[in-house]
N, C-alpha and C positions, 0 to 999 in steps of 0.2 A: 145208844149213844148218838147216832146220827139223827134220830127223831128229836132228841133233846136239844142238840145243837140247832136244828131247824127251828124248834119252838123258842129257844132262847133268843135267836136273831130275828125271826119273822114276827113273833108276837110278844117279844120281850118277857118271856116266861122266867121269872126270878127263881122258881124252885129248880129249874134246870141249870141256871147259872150257879146256884149254890152247890148243887150236886157236882157240877163240873169242877168247881173250885176244890171240893173235897177229893175228887178223883185225881187231880194233878198235885195234890198236897199243899193247897193254899199257897203259902209263901215259898215253898220248895223251888218254884220256878223263877223267883225274883232275880237271882244272879244271872241266869240265862237270858232273861228279858233285858237286863242291863247290858249284858255283853252284845245283844242284838240291836242295841241302840235305844231301847225304851228306858231311858235313864230316870224317869219320874214315876214309872208304874210299879206298884207293889200289889201283889195278890194276898199278902199276909194282912190280917185284920188290923186296922181298917184299910180296906182296899182304896187305892187312889191312883190317879194318873194325871196327865197334863194335856193341854191342847196339842203341844208338839208331838207327844207320843201317840195320841189318837190320829193326828195327821200322818205320821209315819206309817201307822197301821193301814189307814185308808189308801195311802199312796202305793204301798206294797201290794195291797189287795187289788187295786185298780190295774197296776202294771204287771201282775202275775207273779211277783217275786216274794210274796208273803211267806210261803212255806219252803223257800229255797229251791236248790237244784232238784229237779224231778217232781216238784210240787205244783207245777203250773195248772194241771187239771183240777186238783183239789182246791187251789186258790180261786180258780174260775168258779167252781161250785160254791165256795163261800161267798164270793162277790155276788153271785146270782141270788143267794139268800138275802143279801143286803138290798138288792133291787126289789125284793118281794116284801119288804118291811110293811107291816099293817098298822103300826102306830104312827099315824100321819098327822098328828095334831100340833106339830112345831114347824120345822123348816118347810115341809110341803105346803102348809097353809099360806105361806108368803110367796109361793110360786104360781105362775099361770097353770091352770088345770092341764093335766096330762104331761107336765114337765118330767122327763126321766130323772130319777134320783136313786142312788144307792146310799142308804143311811142306816144309822142305829141310834135309837134314843136311850136315855138312861135317866133314872130318878133315884134319889135318896131323899128322905125327909129333909126339906129345906133346899134341895138342889135339883135343878132341871137341866137336862142336856140333850143335844142332838148334834150329830156330825155326819156329813155325807159328801158325796160327789154329785154335783148337779150338772146336767147336760143342757146347754142352751143352743140356740141356732148358730152362735158364733164360737162354740167350744165348750169345754167343761171347766168347772171351778170346784174347789173344795172349800167347805165351810165347816168349822168346828166351833160350836158354842157350848161352853161349860159355864153354867150360870148359877149364882147363889152366893151367899145364903139369902133365900127369900123368907119374908116374915111368915110365921106360922099362922094358920095351917097351910102348908105347901111342902112338898110337892109329891103327892101320891097319885099317880095316874090311874090307879085302880079305884080311887075315890075322889074324882075331880070336883073342884069347887072354884071359888073366886080366886084363890091363890094360884091354882093351876092356870086358869084363864089369863091371869096377868103374866105369869112366867112364860107359859107357852106362847102367848101373844107377842111377848117381847122377842122371843127367838124367831117367830114367824116374821116379825117386822125387820129384823136384821137380814133375814133371807130375802125379803122383798127388796130391800134397798140394795143389797149386793147384786141380786139378779138384774135389777133395773140399771145399775151402773155398768155391769159387765156385758149384758145382752143388748144394751142400748137400743 
């Protein structure tokens, strides 16, 4: 399970994500997620979330509270996986080389996302970009083409502008 969680986060392995959904009962966790403040997230098919819910997840992962009392070490391990993300064709493309970032990408046909916490010389900021629908064919990171270049480039441009504004 640990190896699958690592693959799901670090290389965006979709097979591990689907297996994990099956293990937790797909939508069986939806009420708990809502109780914990993730009011727009549903694991039942079709899965969905919101920028606010993703930001809440990242904030809790960053500050060590994601997994609650006694979960700081596991939360730190999870956050460490986000810093090792290898799919760097969106937000990181808009940042100066070597900029520290903890992030997670996501794709569905027609939709391209990236969300993370970026560290600048003046502090950190959070950026959540959930984008779409993009015209077909897009957005399959496993088979990139012109659609992905446009969608991923737009996300990188948002990151570039935010970084330039905040890091001044």
